[in-house]
VEXDREN-2710 file (C-alpha; in Angstrom, 1 decimal):
% VEXDREN-2710
k/r/px/py/pz
1/MET/-29.9/-10.7/19.6
2/SER/-32.1/-9.1/22.3
3/PRO/-30.7/-9.0/25.9
4/GLU/-33.8/-7.2/27.0
5/SER/-36.0/-10.1/26.0
6/VAL/-33.7/-12.4/28.1
7/LYS/-33.9/-10.1/31.0
8/SER/-37.7/-9.9/31.0
9/TRP/-37.9/-13.7/30.8
10/LEU/-35.5/-14.2/33.7
11/GLN/-37.4/-11.8/35.9
12/ALA/-40.7/-13.6/35.1
13/LEU/-39.1/-17.0/35.7
14/GLN/-37.8/-15.8/39.1
15/ALA/-41.3/-14.6/40.1
16/HIS/-42.9/-17.8/39.0
17/LEU/-40.4/-20.0/40.8
18/VAL/-40.8/-18.0/44.1
19/ALA/-44.6/-18.1/43.9
20/GLN/-44.7/-21.9/43.4
21/LEU/-42.1/-22.5/46.1
22/GLU/-44.0/-20.3/48.6
23/ALA/-47.1/-22.3/47.9
24/VAL/-45.3/-25.5/48.6
25/ASP/-43.6/-24.3/51.8
26/GLY/-46.4/-22.2/53.2
27/CYS/-43.9/-19.4/54.2
28/ALA/-43.0/-16.3/52.3
29/PHE/-39.6/-15.5/50.7
30/VAL/-38.0/-12.2/51.8
31/ARG/-37.5/-10.0/48.7
32/ASP/-34.3/-7.9/48.8
33/GLY/-33.6/-5.6/45.9
34/TRP/-30.0/-4.3/45.4
35/GLU/-27.9/-2.1/43.1
36/ARG/-24.3/-2.6/42.1
37/PRO/-22.2/0.5/42.2
38/GLN/-20.3/-0.6/39.1
39/GLY/-23.5/-1.1/37.2
40/GLY/-26.6/-3.3/37.4
41/GLY/-28.3/-4.9/40.3
42/GLY/-30.8/-7.6/41.1
43/LEU/-33.4/-9.1/43.4
44/SER/-32.6/-11.7/46.0
45/CYS/-35.6/-13.8/47.2
46/VAL/-34.6/-15.8/50.3
47/ILE/-36.3/-18.1/52.7
48/GLU/-34.9/-19.2/56.1
49/GLY/-36.6/-21.3/58.7
50/GLY/-39.5/-22.3/56.4
51/ASN/-41.8/-25.2/57.0
52/LEU/-40.0/-27.3/54.3
53/PHE/-36.9/-25.3/53.3
54/GLU/-34.4/-24.7/56.1
55/ARG/-32.8/-22.2/53.7
56/GLY/-33.2/-21.4/50.1
57/GLY/-33.0/-18.6/47.5
58/VAL/-34.0/-17.7/44.0
59/ASN/-31.8/-14.8/42.9
60/PHE/-31.9/-12.6/39.8
61/SER/-28.9/-10.6/38.9
62/HIS/-28.0/-8.3/36.0
63/VAL/-24.5/-6.8/36.0
64/VAL/-22.3/-4.9/33.6
65/GLY/-18.6/-4.3/33.8
66/LEU/-15.5/-3.1/31.9
67/ALA/-13.5/-6.3/32.1
68/LEU/-14.8/-9.8/31.9
69/PRO/-13.5/-11.7/35.0
70/PRO/-11.2/-14.7/34.5
71/SER/-13.9/-17.2/35.7
72/ALA/-16.1/-16.2/32.8
73/SER/-13.4/-16.4/30.2
74/ALA/-11.7/-19.6/31.2
75/VAL/-12.7/-21.5/28.1
76/ARG/-12.5/-18.4/25.9
77/PRO/-9.3/-16.6/26.8
78/GLU/-9.6/-14.3/23.8
79/LEU/-12.5/-12.6/25.5
80/ALA/-10.6/-11.7/28.7
81/GLY/-10.7/-8.1/29.5
82/ARG/-13.7/-7.3/27.3
83/ALA/-16.6/-5.2/28.5
84/TYR/-19.5/-7.4/29.4
85/GLU/-23.1/-7.7/30.4
86/ALA/-24.3/-10.8/32.4
87/MET/-27.7/-11.8/33.8
88/GLY/-29.2/-14.9/35.2
89/VAL/-31.4/-16.6/37.7
90/SER/-29.8/-18.9/40.3
91/LEU/-31.8/-21.2/42.7
92/VAL/-30.6/-23.3/45.6
93/LEU/-32.9/-25.1/48.1
94/HIS/-31.8/-26.8/51.3
95/PRO/-34.8/-28.7/52.8
96/ARG/-34.8/-29.5/56.5
97/ASN/-35.9/-33.2/56.0
98/PRO/-32.8/-35.2/55.1
99/TYR/-34.9/-37.4/52.7
100/VAL/-35.7/-34.3/50.5
101/PRO/-32.7/-33.6/48.3
102/THR/-30.9/-30.3/48.0
103/THR/-31.2/-28.9/44.5
104/HIS/-29.6/-26.2/42.4
105/MET/-30.7/-24.6/39.1
106/ASN/-29.2/-21.8/37.1
107/VAL/-29.9/-20.1/33.7
108/ARG/-27.7/-17.3/32.5
109/PHE/-26.8/-15.1/29.5
110/PHE/-23.5/-13.2/28.8
111/VAL/-22.5/-10.6/26.2
112/ALA/-18.8/-9.6/25.7
113/THR/-18.1/-6.5/23.7
114/LYS/-15.1/-4.8/22.2
115/GLU/-14.9/-1.6/20.1
116/ASP/-15.1/-2.2/16.3
117/GLU/-15.9/-5.9/16.8
118/ALA/-19.2/-7.8/16.8
119/PRO/-20.6/-8.7/20.3
120/VAL/-20.0/-12.2/21.4
121/TRP/-22.9/-13.8/23.3
122/TRP/-23.6/-17.1/24.9
123/PHE/-26.1/-18.9/27.2
124/GLY/-25.5/-21.4/30.0
125/GLY/-27.4/-23.2/32.7
126/GLY/-28.5/-26.5/34.1
127/MET/-30.0/-28.2/37.2
128/ASP/-28.7/-30.9/39.5
129/LEU/-29.8/-32.9/42.5
130/THR/-27.9/-33.7/45.7
131/PRO/-29.7/-36.3/47.8
132/TYR/-28.6/-37.4/51.3
133/TYR/-30.6/-40.6/51.0
134/GLY/-31.0/-41.7/47.5
135/PHE/-34.1/-43.3/45.9
136/THR/-33.9/-44.7/42.4
137/GLU/-37.4/-43.5/41.6
138/ASP/-36.4/-39.9/42.3
139/ALA/-33.2/-40.1/40.3
140/VAL/-35.0/-41.6/37.3
141/HIS/-37.7/-38.9/37.5
142/PHE/-35.2/-36.0/37.8
143/HIS/-33.1/-37.2/34.9
144/THR/-36.1/-38.0/32.7
145/VAL/-37.4/-34.4/33.1
146/CYS/-33.9/-33.1/32.3
147/ARG/-33.9/-35.3/29.1
148/ASP/-37.4/-34.1/28.2
149/ALA/-36.4/-30.4/28.6
150/LEU/-33.7/-30.9/26.0
151/ALA/-35.4/-33.4/23.6
152/PRO/-37.0/-30.8/21.3
153/PHE/-33.5/-29.4/20.5
154/GLY/-31.8/-32.6/19.5
155/ALA/-31.1/-36.1/20.8
156/THR/-27.4/-35.4/21.6
157/HIS/-28.0/-32.6/24.1
158/TYR/-29.1/-34.7/27.1
159/PRO/-26.2/-37.2/27.1
160/THR/-23.7/-34.4/26.4
161/TYR/-25.0/-32.1/29.1
162/LYS/-25.4/-35.0/31.6
163/ALA/-21.8/-36.0/31.1
164/TRP/-20.7/-32.3/31.4
165/CYS/-22.7/-32.0/34.7
166/ASP/-21.0/-35.2/36.0
167/ARG/-17.6/-33.7/35.2
168/TYR/-18.3/-30.2/36.5
169/PHE/-19.9/-31.2/39.9
170/PHE/-17.0/-33.5/40.9
171/LEU/-14.9/-32.8/44.0
172/LYS/-11.4/-33.6/42.8
173/HIS/-9.9/-33.4/46.3
174/ARG/-12.4/-35.9/47.6
175/ASN/-12.7/-38.1/44.4
176/GLU/-16.4/-37.9/44.8
177/PRO/-19.4/-36.5/42.8
178/ARG/-21.4/-33.8/44.6
179/GLY/-24.7/-35.6/44.0
180/ILE/-26.4/-37.6/41.3
181/GLY/-26.0/-34.9/38.6
182/GLY/-28.5/-33.6/36.2
183/ILE/-27.5/-31.4/33.2
184/PHE/-25.0/-28.6/32.8
185/PHE/-24.1/-26.5/29.8
186/ASP/-22.1/-23.3/29.0
187/ASP/-20.9/-21.3/26.0
188/LEU/-24.1/-22.1/24.1
189/ASN/-24.3/-20.1/20.9
190/GLU/-24.6/-22.6/18.1
191/GLY/-27.9/-22.5/16.1
192/GLY/-28.6/-18.8/16.5
193/PHE/-29.9/-16.6/19.3
194/GLU/-33.5/-17.7/19.2
195/HIS/-32.6/-21.4/19.3
196/CYS/-30.2/-21.0/22.2
197/GLN/-32.6/-18.8/24.1
198/ALA/-35.4/-21.4/23.6
199/LEU/-33.2/-24.2/24.9
200/THR/-32.2/-22.2/28.0
201/ARG/-35.9/-21.3/28.6
202/SER/-36.9/-24.9/28.4
203/VAL/-34.3/-25.9/31.1
204/GLY/-35.5/-23.2/33.5
205/GLU/-39.2/-23.9/32.9
206/HIS/-38.8/-27.7/33.5
207/PHE/-37.2/-27.3/36.9
208/LEU/-40.4/-27.4/39.0
209/ALA/-41.6/-30.5/37.1
210/ALA/-38.2/-32.2/37.9
211/TYR/-38.1/-31.3/41.6
212/LEU/-41.6/-30.8/43.1
213/PRO/-42.8/-34.4/42.6
214/ILE/-39.7/-35.6/44.6
215/VAL/-40.6/-33.1/47.4
216/ALA/-44.1/-34.4/47.5
217/ARG/-42.9/-38.0/47.8
218/ARG/-40.3/-37.3/50.5
219/GLN/-41.4/-34.3/52.6
220/ALA/-43.4/-36.4/55.2
221/HIS/-40.7/-39.1/55.5
222/PRO/-39.9/-39.6/59.2
223/TYR/-36.3/-38.9/60.3
224/ASP/-34.3/-38.6/63.5
225/GLN/-31.3/-36.7/64.8
226/ALA/-28.8/-39.3/63.5
227/GLN/-30.2/-38.6/60.0
228/ARG/-29.9/-34.9/60.5
229/ASP/-26.3/-35.4/61.6
230/TRP/-25.6/-37.3/58.4
231/GLN/-27.2/-34.5/56.3
232/ALA/-25.1/-31.9/58.0
233/TYR/-21.9/-33.9/57.4
234/ARG/-22.7/-34.4/53.7
235/ARG/-23.7/-30.7/53.3
236/GLY/-20.0/-30.0/54.0
237/ARG/-19.2/-31.4/50.5
238/TYR/-21.7/-29.0/49.0
239/VAL/-19.9/-26.1/50.7
240/GLU/-16.5/-27.3/49.6
241/PHE/-17.5/-27.4/46.0
242/ASN/-19.2/-24.0/46.0
243/LEU/-16.3/-22.3/47.7
244/VAL/-13.4/-24.0/45.9
245/PHE/-14.7/-24.9/42.4
246/ASP/-17.9/-23.3/41.5
247/ARG/-17.4/-20.8/38.6
248/GLY/-20.6/-18.9/39.5
249/THR/-19.4/-18.2/43.0
250/LEU/-16.0/-17.1/41.6
251/PHE/-17.6/-14.9/39.0
252/GLY/-19.7/-13.2/41.6
253/LEU/-16.8/-12.4/43.8
254/GLN/-14.4/-11.5/41.0
255/SER/-17.0/-9.1/39.5
256/GLY/-17.6/-7.3/42.8
257/GLY/-21.1/-8.8/43.2
258/ARG/-23.2/-8.7/46.3
259/THR/-21.7/-11.1/48.8
260/GLU/-24.9/-11.9/50.7
261/SER/-26.5/-13.0/47.4
262/ILE/-23.5/-14.9/46.2
263/LEU/-23.3/-16.9/49.4
264/MET/-27.0/-17.5/49.6
265/SER/-26.2/-21.0/48.3
266/MET/-24.6/-22.1/51.5
267/PRO/-26.6/-24.4/53.8
268/PRO/-27.5/-23.1/57.3
269/GLN/-26.0/-25.9/59.3
270/VAL/-22.9/-27.9/58.3
271/THR/-20.6/-30.3/60.1
272/TRP/-17.0/-31.4/59.3
273/ARG/-15.4/-34.3/61.0
274/TYR/-11.7/-35.2/60.8
275/ASP/-11.1/-38.4/58.8
276/TYR/-14.7/-39.5/59.5
277/HIS/-15.8/-43.1/58.9
278/PRO/-19.2/-44.3/60.1
279/ALA/-19.1/-46.9/62.8
280/ALA/-19.7/-50.5/62.0
281/ASP/-23.1/-50.5/63.9
282/THR/-24.3/-47.4/61.9
283/PRO/-27.5/-48.2/60.0
284/PRO/-26.7/-49.1/56.4
285/ARG/-28.3/-46.0/54.9
286/GLU/-25.9/-43.8/56.8
287/ARG/-22.9/-46.1/56.5
288/LEU/-23.4/-46.9/52.8
289/GLY/-25.4/-43.9/51.8
290/PHE/-22.9/-42.3/49.4
291/VAL/-21.6/-45.6/48.0
292/GLU/-25.2/-46.5/47.5
293/ALA/-25.7/-43.3/45.6
294/LEU/-22.8/-44.1/43.3
295/LEU/-24.2/-47.5/42.6
296/ARG/-27.6/-46.0/41.9
297/ASP/-26.0/-43.6/39.4
298/ARG/-24.6/-46.6/37.5
299/LEU/-28.0/-48.2/37.5
300/LEU/-29.4/-44.8/36.3
301/ARG/-27.0/-44.7/33.5
302/PHE/-28.2/-48.2/32.5
303/VAL/-31.8/-47.1/32.6
304/ILE/-31.1/-44.0/30.5
305/GLU/-29.1/-45.9/28.0
306/SER/-31.8/-48.5/27.8
307/TYR/-34.3/-45.8/27.0
308/ASN/-32.2/-44.5/24.2
309/ALA/-31.9/-48.0/22.7
310/ASP/-35.5/-49.2/23.3
311/PRO/-38.2/-47.2/25.1
312/GLN/-40.2/-50.3/25.9
313/THR/-37.2/-51.9/27.6
314/TYR/-36.8/-48.6/29.5
315/SER/-40.3/-48.9/30.9
316/TYR/-39.6/-52.4/32.2
317/ILE/-36.2/-51.6/33.7
318/SER/-37.3/-48.4/35.3
319/HIS/-39.9/-50.4/37.3
320/ILE/-37.2/-52.8/38.5
321/PHE/-35.2/-50.0/40.1
322/VAL/-38.1/-48.1/41.6
323/GLU/-38.2/-48.7/45.4
END
């Protein structure tokens, strides 16, 4: 086990992601280094008011502490209270154009220690997509890259981590998914350190291939104020999840992390409406946008299942659903 090798890779990943996103946007990210009084620190790279991204960030953090917070030991209560070391890269992008989806990616590593006992380590991570106007072509592409990132490590990882993502990013109080999912995993330590590190690296290094082609297809799509209003309303669901359910947000706050960096994930403009229901004369994409996304997810499941059963059938079906 080598936490230093993980840290070096995470820092290199952050630098690569920021450089590529700056090239796409044309504006620079602000780099803000910080130290944590309790131990550790990080580098927050943030863009606001860019040409493409209304707000976004790619953050690296490395923190140490004397007692593992409850949010990090929820599935391993026997580790509660242990000393810990945690590090990761977290990315959130909120584009201005409502036709370009919001996206999130995270890769992380934890070690929990106790005197006279062997350290307990694990990896986690994933990526997911939150469109405001869904396109089957984009959904199939994103999930295909997610599948490809995990394929070298076994055929069961993608369906398992996709289902985990669907469960995790579900707003129970709304009875809605946050978006069209992706992959999510935590507590990964089976197969040895090198295997788990390689899987996590593959996820982080496939993100740009999953997201940037979607950006290229949608960034010039025309939109009007009504579509911006719909985007602002749906962004409210994103905020609700991050503040109520997200374990990363809870871990950051419970561990005394840097508030500005933790809340970097919030969109810059959001609208809530009381008991909102689109009017009958609202264009179908706004009125049925989210229902449509749910239907598309069902189609997407069919596409993916078809691939697993017969790649040639997948090729045919995927063309049927591309717009």
